[in-house]
N, C-alpha and C positions, 0 to 999 in steps of 0.2 A: 336337151332332153324334152320330150313331149309332155305337155301338161295333160295329165289323165282326166282332168275335168272337161277338156275339150273333145274327148273321144267318147262316143256313146256305144254301149253294148246292148244287144237285143237277142233273146233266144227265139229262134225261128224254126218251124218245122218245114222241111223241104216238101215241095208239092208231090203228092202221090207216093210218098215214102214215109217210112217210120223213123227215119234219121232226123235228128235235130242238129242245128249248127248255132254258133254264136256269131252274129254279124257285128263286126267292129266298124264303126263309121268315123273316119278321120275328119279333122276340121275342114279339109279341102273337098270333102264329099266322097273321097275314095272309100270303098267298102272292101273289107276282107272277111272271109269266113274261116272260123275255127271249127274244125269238124270233129266227129267222133262221139257224139252224145246220143244216147238211146232214148231220152225223154226230156221233157221240158224242165223238170226239176233238176236233172243232172246238168243241163246247160246253164240254168240260173245259179246253181251252186258254184259252177266254174266262174261265172261273172263275179260273184261275191268273194270267193276264196282265192282265185287264181289269176284274175285279170291283171292285177297289179304286177305280179311276177312276169307275166307275158309282156306287159308294156316295158318293164325294165329290160327284158331280153331283147325286145324289138329295138330299143334305143341303143343297145351295145353290140348288136350282131354285126358281123362283117358285111360291108356293103359290096355289091358286085361292081366290078370294074367295067367301064364302057369299052 
């Protein structure tokens, strides 16, 4: 399982758009965007309230086969 302390989350407004995303940065530098937030406070609330569940889901989701 991934150590949640080694992953950083940041609320980011997309350039020239009103949409916000949460950027998750993994220990290896890989970045993922979690989309669908209308403002900064909504994105920050997701980080506080929902990021742990997201990390748990990421750790247990089916992996694609090569």
